[in-house]
VEXDREN-2710 file (C-alpha; in Angstrom, 1 decimal):
% VEXDREN-2710
k/r/px/py/pz
1/MET/-5.2/7.9/-58.0
2/GLU/-4.9/4.1/-59.4
3/LYS/-7.5/2.9/-61.5
4/LYS/-8.5/0.0/-58.7
5/ASP/-9.2/2.8/-56.1
6/TRP/-11.2/4.9/-58.5
7/LEU/-13.1/2.1/-59.6
8/ARG/-13.9/1.2/-56.2
9/GLY/-15.1/5.0/-55.2
10/ALA/-17.2/5.0/-58.3
11/PHE/-18.7/1.6/-57.1
12/VAL/-19.4/3.0/-53.7
13/LEU/-20.7/6.1/-55.1
14/THR/-23.4/4.0/-57.8
15/VAL/-24.3/2.0/-54.9
16/ALA/-25.0/4.9/-52.5
17/ALA/-27.1/6.4/-55.4
18/LEU/-29.1/3.4/-56.1
19/PHE/-30.2/2.8/-52.5
20/THR/-31.3/6.6/-52.4
21/LYS/-33.4/6.6/-55.9
22/ILE/-34.8/3.8/-54.5
23/LEU/-35.8/4.6/-51.2
24/SER/-36.9/8.2/-52.7
25/ALA/-39.5/6.0/-54.6
26/PHE/-40.8/3.8/-51.8
27/TYR/-41.3/6.5/-49.3
28/ARG/-43.7/7.9/-51.6
29/ILE/-46.0/4.8/-51.0
30/PRO/-46.5/5.4/-47.2
31/TYR/-46.9/8.7/-47.6
32/GLN/-49.4/8.8/-49.7
33/ASN/-51.3/6.3/-47.8
34/ILE/-51.0/9.0/-44.4
35/VAL/-52.0/11.6/-46.1
36/GLY/-54.3/10.3/-49.3
37/ASP/-54.6/11.2/-52.7
38/VAL/-55.2/14.8/-52.2
39/GLY/-52.4/15.2/-49.7
40/PHE/-50.3/12.9/-52.3
41/TYR/-51.0/15.9/-54.6
42/ILE/-50.2/18.5/-52.3
43/TYR/-46.7/17.3/-52.0
44/GLN/-46.0/16.2/-55.5
45/GLN/-47.0/19.7/-56.8
46/VAL/-44.2/21.2/-55.2
47/TYR/-41.6/18.6/-54.5
48/PRO/-40.0/18.8/-58.2
49/PHE/-38.7/22.1/-56.6
50/TYR/-36.4/20.1/-53.7
51/GLY/-36.1/17.4/-56.7
52/ILE/-34.2/20.1/-58.8
53/PHE/-31.8/21.1/-55.5
54/LEU/-31.2/17.5/-54.9
55/ALA/-30.2/17.1/-58.1
56/LEU/-28.1/20.2/-58.3
57/SER/-26.3/19.2/-54.8
58/THR/-25.6/15.7/-55.7
59/TYR/-24.8/14.9/-59.1
60/GLY/-24.5/18.2/-61.0
61/TYR/-22.0/20.6/-59.0
62/PRO/-20.0/18.0/-57.2
63/VAL/-19.3/15.9/-60.4
64/ALA/-18.6/19.4/-62.3
65/ILE/-16.1/21.1/-59.0
66/SER/-14.6/17.2/-58.9
67/LYS/-13.7/17.5/-62.5
68/LEU/-11.8/21.0/-62.2
69/ILE/-10.2/19.6/-59.2
70/ALA/-8.7/16.6/-60.4
71/GLU/-7.7/18.6/-63.8
72/ASN/-5.4/20.1/-61.5
73/LYS/-3.3/18.6/-58.4
74/GLN/-1.8/21.9/-57.5
75/SER/-3.1/22.3/-54.0
76/THR/-3.4/26.4/-54.9
77/TYR/-5.4/25.8/-57.9
78/LYS/-7.7/23.4/-56.2
79/PHE/-8.2/25.6/-53.3
80/ALA/-9.1/28.8/-55.8
81/VAL/-11.5/26.1/-57.5
82/VAL/-13.2/25.4/-53.9
83/ARG/-13.3/29.3/-53.1
84/LEU/-14.6/30.3/-56.6
85/SER/-17.5/27.8/-56.7
86/PHE/-18.3/28.5/-53.5
87/TYR/-19.1/32.1/-54.3
88/PHE/-20.7/31.0/-57.6
89/LEU/-22.8/28.7/-56.0
90/SER/-23.6/31.1/-53.3
91/CYS/-25.0/34.0/-55.5
92/LEU/-26.9/30.7/-57.4
93/SER/-28.2/29.6/-54.3
94/ILE/-29.7/33.1/-52.8
95/VAL/-31.2/34.1/-56.5
96/MET/-32.9/30.8/-56.5
97/PHE/-34.1/31.1/-52.7
98/SER/-35.4/34.3/-53.5
99/VAL/-37.5/33.3/-56.1
100/LEU/-38.9/30.8/-54.4
101/TYR/-39.7/32.3/-51.2
102/PHE/-40.7/35.9/-52.4
103/GLY/-42.2/34.7/-55.4
104/ALA/-44.5/31.8/-53.9
105/SER/-47.7/33.7/-54.1
106/SER/-47.3/33.6/-57.8
107/LEU/-46.0/30.6/-58.5
108/ALA/-48.9/28.8/-56.3
109/ALA/-51.4/31.1/-58.6
110/LEU/-49.2/29.7/-61.8
111/MET/-50.0/26.0/-60.5
112/GLY/-53.8/27.0/-59.3
113/ASP/-53.7/26.6/-56.1
114/HIS/-53.2/29.3/-53.7
115/GLN/-52.2/27.1/-50.5
116/LEU/-49.0/25.7/-51.8
117/ALA/-47.4/29.4/-51.3
118/LEU/-46.5/27.7/-47.7
119/LEU/-44.6/24.8/-48.9
120/ILE/-43.1/26.7/-52.0
121/ARG/-41.6/28.8/-49.3
122/ALA/-40.7/25.5/-46.9
123/VAL/-38.6/24.2/-49.7
124/SER/-36.8/27.4/-50.7
125/PHE/-34.6/27.5/-48.0
126/ALA/-33.2/24.0/-49.4
127/PHE/-31.3/26.1/-51.7
128/LEU/-29.4/27.8/-49.3
129/LEU/-27.4/24.8/-48.4
130/LEU/-26.5/24.1/-52.1
131/PRO/-23.0/25.7/-51.8
132/PHE/-22.0/23.6/-48.7
133/THR/-23.3/20.2/-49.8
134/SER/-21.9/21.1/-53.7
135/VAL/-18.6/22.4/-52.8
136/SER/-17.9/19.6/-50.3
137/ARG/-18.9/16.7/-52.3
138/GLY/-17.0/18.0/-55.0
139/TYR/-13.9/18.5/-53.0
140/PHE/-14.0/15.1/-51.6
141/GLN/-14.6/13.7/-55.4
142/GLY/-11.8/15.6/-57.2
143/GLY/-9.5/14.3/-54.3
144/GLY/-10.8/10.6/-54.8
145/GLU/-12.3/10.4/-51.7
146/MET/-15.7/8.8/-52.7
147/ASN/-17.3/8.0/-48.9
148/PRO/-18.2/11.2/-48.0
149/THR/-20.3/11.6/-50.5
150/ALA/-22.1/8.4/-50.4
151/VAL/-22.3/8.6/-46.7
152/SER/-23.8/12.1/-46.8
153/GLN/-26.2/10.9/-49.7
154/VAL/-27.4/8.1/-47.6
155/VAL/-27.7/10.0/-44.3
156/GLU/-29.9/12.5/-46.1
157/GLN/-32.1/10.6/-47.6
158/LEU/-32.5/8.4/-44.2
159/VAL/-33.2/11.4/-42.2
160/ARG/-35.1/12.9/-44.6
161/VAL/-37.6/10.0/-45.2
162/GLY/-37.9/9.6/-41.5
163/ALA/-38.7/13.2/-40.7
164/ILE/-41.3/13.7/-43.8
165/LEU/-43.0/10.1/-42.7
166/PHE/-43.1/11.5/-39.0
167/LEU/-44.2/15.2/-39.3
168/SER/-46.8/14.6/-41.4
169/SER/-48.5/11.6/-39.6
170/PHE/-48.1/13.8/-36.4
171/LEU/-49.2/17.0/-37.6
172/LEU/-52.5/15.2/-39.0
173/HIS/-53.5/13.8/-36.1
174/ARG/-52.8/16.9/-34.4
175/GLY/-55.6/18.3/-36.1
176/PHE/-53.8/20.3/-39.0
177/THR/-54.9/20.5/-42.4
178/VAL/-53.1/18.4/-45.5
179/TYR/-51.5/21.5/-46.7
180/GLU/-49.6/22.1/-43.5
181/ALA/-48.9/18.5/-43.3
182/GLY/-47.4/19.1/-47.0
183/ALA/-45.2/22.1/-45.2
184/GLY/-44.0/19.6/-42.5
185/ALA/-42.9/17.1/-45.1
186/MET/-41.0/19.8/-46.8
187/ILE/-39.3/20.5/-43.9
188/GLY/-38.8/16.9/-43.0
189/SER/-36.8/17.3/-46.5
190/LEU/-34.7/20.1/-45.3
191/MET/-33.5/18.4/-42.0
192/GLY/-32.1/15.7/-44.6
193/SER/-30.4/18.3/-46.0
194/PHE/-29.1/19.8/-43.2
195/ALA/-28.1/16.1/-42.1
196/ALA/-25.8/15.9/-45.2
197/VAL/-24.4/19.0/-44.2
198/ALA/-23.4/18.1/-40.8
199/VAL/-21.6/14.8/-42.3
200/LEU/-19.8/16.2/-44.7
201/VAL/-18.6/19.1/-42.1
202/ALA/-17.7/16.0/-40.1
203/TYR/-15.4/14.7/-42.9
204/MET/-13.6/18.1/-43.2
205/LEU/-12.9/18.6/-39.4
206/ARG/-11.4/15.0/-39.5
207/LYS/-9.6/16.1/-42.6
208/ARG/-8.0/19.2/-40.8
209/THR/-6.9/21.0/-44.3
210/ASN/-5.0/24.0/-44.0
211/VAL/-4.4/26.3/-46.7
212/HIS/-1.0/28.1/-45.9
213/THR/-0.9/30.0/-49.4
214/GLU/-3.8/32.5/-50.6
215/PRO/-5.5/30.7/-53.2
216/TRP/-4.6/32.7/-56.6
217/ILE/-5.2/31.5/-60.2
218/PRO/-5.4/34.0/-63.3
219/THR/-8.6/35.8/-64.3
220/LYS/-8.4/34.0/-67.4
221/GLU/-8.7/31.0/-65.6
222/LYS/-11.1/32.3/-63.2
223/ARG/-13.5/33.0/-66.1
224/LYS/-12.7/29.1/-67.9
225/VAL/-14.2/28.0/-64.2
226/LEU/-16.9/30.3/-63.9
227/LEU/-18.1/29.1/-67.2
228/PHE/-17.5/25.7/-66.8
229/LEU/-19.8/25.3/-63.5
230/ALA/-22.6/27.7/-65.2
231/VAL/-22.9/25.1/-68.2
232/HIS/-21.6/22.3/-67.1
233/GLY/-23.4/22.0/-63.2
234/VAL/-26.5/21.6/-65.0
235/THR/-25.8/19.2/-68.3
236/ILE/-24.5/16.8/-65.7
237/CYS/-27.0/16.2/-63.7
238/LEU/-29.8/16.4/-66.5
239/ALA/-30.3/12.5/-66.6
240/ASN/-31.4/12.9/-63.1
241/MET/-33.3/16.2/-63.5
242/LEU/-35.3/14.5/-66.4
243/LEU/-38.2/13.0/-64.7
244/VAL/-38.3/15.9/-62.3
245/LEU/-38.8/18.6/-64.6
246/ILE/-41.7/16.4/-66.5
247/GLN/-43.2/16.4/-62.9
248/LEU/-43.0/20.2/-62.8
249/VAL/-44.8/20.9/-66.1
250/ASP/-47.7/18.8/-64.4
251/SER/-47.4/20.9/-61.5
252/PHE/-47.8/24.3/-63.8
253/THR/-50.2/22.8/-66.1
254/LEU/-52.3/19.8/-64.9
255/LEU/-54.5/21.6/-62.0
256/PRO/-55.5/24.5/-63.8
257/LEU/-56.4/22.5/-67.2
258/LEU/-58.5/19.9/-64.9
259/GLN/-60.1/23.1/-63.3
260/GLN/-61.0/24.8/-66.6
261/ALA/-62.3/21.2/-67.9
262/GLY/-64.8/21.2/-65.1
263/LEU/-63.4/19.2/-62.4
264/HIS/-63.3/21.9/-60.0
265/GLU/-62.3/20.6/-56.2
266/LEU/-62.3/17.0/-57.6
267/ALA/-59.0/18.2/-59.6
268/LYS/-56.7/17.9/-56.7
269/THR/-57.7/14.4/-56.1
270/ALA/-57.3/13.1/-59.7
271/LYS/-53.9/14.8/-59.9
272/GLY/-53.2/12.7/-56.7
273/ILE/-54.2/9.4/-58.4
274/TYR/-52.4/10.5/-61.6
275/ASP/-49.3/11.4/-59.2
276/ARG/-49.4/7.7/-57.9
277/GLY/-47.4/6.4/-61.5
278/GLN/-44.5/8.3/-60.2
279/PRO/-43.1/6.0/-58.1
280/PHE/-43.7/3.6/-60.5
281/ILE/-41.6/4.7/-63.0
282/GLN/-39.1/5.8/-60.7
283/LEU/-38.8/2.3/-59.6
284/GLY/-38.9/1.0/-63.2
285/THR/-36.3/3.4/-64.4
286/VAL/-33.8/3.5/-61.1
287/VAL/-31.6/0.6/-62.3
288/ALA/-31.1/1.6/-65.8
289/THR/-30.3/5.5/-64.5
290/SER/-27.6/3.8/-61.9
291/PHE/-26.2/2.1/-64.9
292/SER/-26.0/4.9/-67.0
293/LEU/-24.5/7.3/-64.1
294/ALA/-21.9/5.0/-63.9
295/LEU/-21.2/4.3/-67.5
296/VAL/-20.3/8.3/-68.0
297/PRO/-16.9/8.1/-66.9
298/MET/-16.0/4.9/-68.7
299/LEU/-16.3/6.6/-72.3
300/SER/-14.2/9.2/-74.2
301/HIS/-15.1/11.0/-76.9
302/GLU/-12.1/9.5/-79.0
303/GLN/-13.6/6.3/-78.7
304/THR/-16.9/5.9/-79.8
305/GLU/-17.1/2.2/-80.3
306/ARG/-16.7/1.0/-76.9
307/ASN/-18.7/-1.9/-75.9
308/GLU/-20.3/-0.3/-73.0
309/ILE/-22.5/1.6/-75.1
310/TYR/-24.0/-1.5/-76.9
311/THR/-24.1/-2.8/-73.5
312/ALA/-25.7/0.1/-71.5
313/VAL/-28.4/0.3/-74.3
314/ARG/-29.2/-3.7/-74.6
315/VAL/-29.6/-3.5/-70.6
316/ALA/-32.1/-0.8/-70.4
317/PHE/-34.1/-2.3/-73.7
318/ILE/-34.3/-5.3/-72.0
319/ILE/-34.7/-3.9/-68.0
320/GLY/-37.3/-1.4/-69.6
321/MET/-39.3/-3.8/-71.5
322/GLY/-39.2/-6.7/-68.8
323/ALA/-40.4/-3.5/-66.2
324/VAL/-43.4/-2.5/-68.6
325/VAL/-45.0/-5.6/-69.1
326/GLY/-44.4/-7.5/-66.2
327/LEU/-45.8/-4.1/-64.3
328/VAL/-49.0/-3.9/-66.6
329/CYS/-49.9/-7.6/-65.6
330/ILE/-49.9/-7.0/-62.0
331/LEU/-50.6/-3.5/-62.1
332/LYS/-54.3/-3.9/-60.4
333/GLN/-53.0/-5.9/-57.5
334/ALA/-50.0/-3.8/-57.0
335/ASN/-52.2/-0.6/-56.8
336/ILE/-54.3/-2.0/-54.4
337/MET/-51.2/-3.4/-52.4
338/LEU/-49.3/0.3/-52.1
339/PHE/-52.2/2.4/-52.5
340/LYS/-55.1/0.8/-51.2
341/ASP/-57.4/0.8/-54.4
342/HIS/-57.4/0.2/-58.0
343/VAL/-58.5/4.0/-59.0
344/GLY/-56.7/5.6/-62.1
345/ALA/-56.3/2.2/-63.9
346/MET/-55.7/3.6/-67.3
347/GLU/-53.1/6.5/-66.5
348/LEU/-51.1/4.3/-64.4
349/THR/-51.1/1.3/-67.5
350/ILE/-50.2/4.6/-70.0
351/LEU/-47.7/5.8/-67.3
352/ALA/-45.8/2.1/-66.8
353/VAL/-45.6/1.9/-70.6
354/SER/-43.4/5.1/-70.3
355/ILE/-40.8/3.0/-68.1
356/LEU/-39.1/1.8/-71.4
357/PHE/-38.8/4.7/-73.3
358/THR/-37.6/6.5/-69.7
359/SER/-34.9/4.2/-69.5
360/LEU/-33.4/4.3/-72.9
361/THR/-33.8/7.9/-72.9
362/LEU/-31.6/8.5/-69.7
363/THR/-29.3/5.7/-70.9
364/SER/-28.8/7.8/-74.1
365/ILE/-28.5/11.0/-72.1
366/ALA/-25.5/9.5/-69.8
367/ILE/-24.0/8.5/-73.2
368/LEU/-23.8/11.5/-74.8
369/GLN/-22.3/13.2/-72.1
370/GLY/-19.6/10.5/-71.7
371/LEU/-18.5/11.0/-74.9
372/GLY/-18.7/14.8/-74.3
373/ASP/-21.6/16.0/-75.8
374/VAL/-22.8/19.3/-73.4
375/PHE/-25.7/20.7/-75.4
376/ARG/-27.6/18.0/-77.0
377/PRO/-29.1/16.7/-73.8
378/ILE/-30.1/20.0/-72.8
379/PHE/-32.0/20.4/-76.4
380/LEU/-33.3/16.8/-75.5
381/VAL/-34.6/17.8/-72.1
382/CYS/-36.1/21.1/-73.8
383/VAL/-37.8/19.5/-76.7
384/GLY/-39.2/17.0/-74.2
385/MET/-40.5/19.9/-72.0
386/ILE/-41.6/21.7/-74.8
387/ALA/-43.8/18.8/-76.0
388/LYS/-45.5/17.7/-72.7
389/TRP/-46.5/21.0/-72.1
390/GLY/-48.0/21.5/-75.6
391/LEU/-49.6/17.9/-75.3
392/ASN/-51.1/18.6/-71.7
393/VAL/-52.9/21.3/-73.3
394/LEU/-53.9/19.8/-76.0
395/LEU/-55.3/16.3/-74.6
396/VAL/-55.8/17.4/-70.8
397/PRO/-59.1/19.4/-71.7
398/LEU/-60.1/16.2/-73.7
399/TRP/-59.6/13.2/-71.8
400/HIS/-58.5/14.7/-68.0
401/THR/-55.5/12.8/-66.4
402/VAL/-55.7/10.3/-68.8
403/GLY/-54.6/12.7/-71.5
404/ALA/-51.9/13.9/-69.3
405/ALA/-50.2/10.2/-69.1
406/VAL/-50.6/10.3/-72.9
407/ALA/-48.6/13.4/-72.9
408/THR/-46.2/11.8/-70.8
409/LEU/-45.6/9.2/-73.0
410/ILE/-45.5/10.8/-76.1
411/ALA/-42.9/13.3/-74.9
412/TYR/-40.7/10.2/-74.0
413/VAL/-40.7/8.8/-77.2
414/VAL/-39.9/11.7/-78.9
415/MET/-36.8/12.4/-76.4
416/CYS/-36.2/8.9/-76.6
417/ALA/-35.9/8.9/-80.7
418/ILE/-33.7/12.0/-80.9
419/ALA/-31.3/10.5/-78.5
420/PHE/-31.4/7.4/-80.2
421/PHE/-30.7/9.5/-83.4
422/TYR/-27.9/11.2/-81.7
423/VAL/-26.4/8.0/-80.4
424/GLN/-26.7/6.2/-83.5
425/LYS/-24.7/8.9/-85.4
426/ARG/-21.9/8.3/-83.8
427/MET/-21.9/4.0/-84.1
428/SER/-21.1/2.1/-87.3
429/ARG/-23.4/-0.1/-86.4
430/PRO/-27.5/-0.3/-84.7
431/LEU/-27.4/-0.1/-81.1
432/LEU/-30.1/-2.7/-80.8
433/SER/-30.2/-5.4/-83.4
434/LEU/-33.6/-6.5/-85.1
435/SER/-32.8/-10.3/-83.5
436/ILE/-32.4/-8.4/-80.0
437/ILE/-35.5/-6.8/-79.8
438/ILE/-37.6/-10.0/-81.5
439/GLN/-36.2/-12.2/-78.9
440/THR/-36.7/-9.6/-75.9
441/ILE/-40.5/-9.6/-77.2
442/LYS/-41.0/-13.1/-77.1
443/ALA/-39.4/-13.2/-73.6
444/ALA/-41.6/-10.5/-72.0
445/ALA/-44.8/-12.1/-74.4
446/MET/-43.8/-15.5/-72.3
447/MET/-43.8/-13.6/-69.5
448/ALA/-47.1/-11.5/-69.8
449/ILE/-48.4/-15.4/-70.6
450/ILE/-47.6/-16.8/-67.6
451/LEU/-48.3/-13.7/-65.3
452/VAL/-52.0/-13.7/-66.8
453/GLY/-52.5/-17.3/-66.0
454/TYR/-51.3/-16.9/-62.8
455/ILE/-53.3/-13.9/-61.8
456/ILE/-56.5/-15.9/-63.5
457/LEU/-55.8/-19.0/-61.5
458/ILE/-55.1/-17.5/-58.1
459/ASN/-58.2/-15.1/-58.6
460/GLU/-60.6/-18.0/-58.5
461/LEU/-59.5/-19.1/-55.3
462/PRO/-62.3/-19.1/-52.8
463/ILE/-61.0/-16.3/-50.2
464/HIS/-61.9/-12.8/-49.3
465/HIS/-60.4/-10.6/-52.2
466/GLY/-58.6/-7.6/-49.8
467/ARG/-55.9/-5.5/-49.8
468/LEU/-53.3/-8.2/-48.2
469/PHE/-54.9/-11.1/-50.9
470/SER/-53.8/-8.5/-53.8
471/SER/-50.1/-7.6/-51.8
472/LEU/-49.6/-11.4/-51.9
473/GLN/-50.5/-11.6/-55.7
474/ALA/-48.4/-9.0/-56.5
475/ILE/-45.4/-9.9/-54.6
476/ILE/-45.4/-13.3/-55.8
477/GLY/-45.9/-12.2/-59.2
478/VAL/-42.9/-10.0/-59.3
479/PHE/-41.0/-13.3/-58.5
480/ILE/-42.7/-15.4/-61.1
481/GLY/-42.3/-12.8/-63.9
482/ALA/-39.0/-11.8/-62.8
483/PHE/-37.7/-15.5/-62.9
484/VAL/-39.6/-16.6/-66.3
485/TYR/-38.2/-13.3/-67.9
486/ILE/-34.5/-13.8/-66.9
487/ILE/-34.9/-17.1/-67.6
488/MET/-36.4/-16.6/-71.3
489/ILE/-33.6/-13.6/-71.8
490/VAL/-30.5/-16.1/-70.9
491/LYS/-31.9/-19.2/-73.0
492/LYS/-32.5/-16.7/-76.0
493/GLU/-28.8/-15.7/-75.5
494/VAL/-30.3/-12.1/-76.1
495/LEU/-27.3/-11.2/-74.0
496/ALA/-23.6/-12.1/-74.4
497/GLU/-21.7/-13.3/-71.1
498/LYS/-20.1/-10.3/-70.5
499/ASP/-23.1/-8.8/-70.7
500/LEU/-24.8/-10.8/-68.5
501/LEU/-22.4/-9.4/-65.4
502/ALA/-24.2/-6.3/-65.7
503/PHE/-27.3/-7.9/-64.1
504/PRO/-27.1/-9.1/-60.2
505/PHE/-26.1/-12.9/-59.8
506/GLY/-24.9/-12.6/-63.5
507/ARG/-22.6/-15.5/-62.7
508/TYR/-25.3/-17.7/-61.9
509/LEU/-26.7/-16.9/-65.0
510/ILE/-24.1/-17.4/-67.2
511/LYS/-23.9/-21.3/-65.6
512/ILE/-27.4/-21.4/-66.9
513/LYS/-26.3/-20.1/-70.4
514/GLN/-23.5/-22.5/-70.5
515/ARG/-25.3/-25.6/-69.2
516/LYS/-27.8/-24.9/-72.1
517/ALA/-25.1/-24.4/-74.6
518/GLY/-23.7/-28.1/-73.8
END
């Protein structure tokens, strides 16, 4: 496969991943508007299970299988890998389905809400599709065909989001409970997965691949394939699974801790309000995550001084810092625009700050993976989950959901520090120079001053300050903040010209920089 074709395929996958992640963050907003805070809590409690399936079937095993196929072009080996992978994932999917379906009542009890068992059983069926989606995508990607994976991802997300919103709205209007509407949403997710399988099957039928020889490889090679799948299938998708795993810790700890702290039935509403922070975090980190995923194939453990590493870290830092400061400045307006009111201000502010550290952590994990480091990302995620769990136990009884937000922030800070340490050990110069940090903070401070001034002036207007007014404030604020921040970054020469190309409209930014230099 030619380098040009490979780059084109990687670009197609990156665009598809970016689209699906943005859609995955946005649909939660109308869903919360339909079902309310308690309904949102119900969905978010069980979503991490589906998120794990999505990460494994989209980013983990397809990439692992494609690597195995790409290493050996012989058709006999290729089909042997496909068959072994299908058997391995079939066993794994049956185990995961059984744990969720038959253990639904126990898992719901651990979460502090027995009524969640229905939703857990609904989402368990998605894992039965894992071998079909993963093996098909891995087979096509291993042969350099990225379109089937990209199209199946987009179709899956479109069908899933449409079905979730339709079914939840339909069920509530028919008088069903928010729990039953949540189960309907999980069935909607399942419909998206079936749509992805249908797309992949259509591509398979069009390809009309025939195997004339019995696929066979030596027993030693079989063991290597199975070991690779067992280890790399999970580690490859850790960058995409990290946010979901932190949410999973909250699913098992936050509600029981809130109930023990005396909130009782109010605990569900409090958890739903706290969960509003997830779309903000996801939207804030989606660009950095997509950039990291695009970066992984470009690295090699033999070349640790690749400029892509420094560029990725700088871009993640700049995007993260801009997202944090900008969002905090317009958080009240954004909260009212998206979720109708401004409750949970403190929790959302703390969670917004964590965007910087999620961006840097996800980028660092992607770099480590690109450099061939398999086990440190696993260690990082384990440390983060343990830190989050322990801090929840310590802080939630004291500060309720504010304590959970602080626990999330500290967990990401810890992971970011460790990940940075591991990456920095491989480099000869600092990943982020002091001058870049200072200039970026100055640009963010200027954006904050202008945004706060803009909000104060607009609030003085003698008109009704309702949801529409807050929406206009937030949308205009986003454009003002982004414009000021980008101009300041360019004017202060924080990024080199080659780095600016990583941003949308990078060529125009280079022209602005050259005009200033001239």
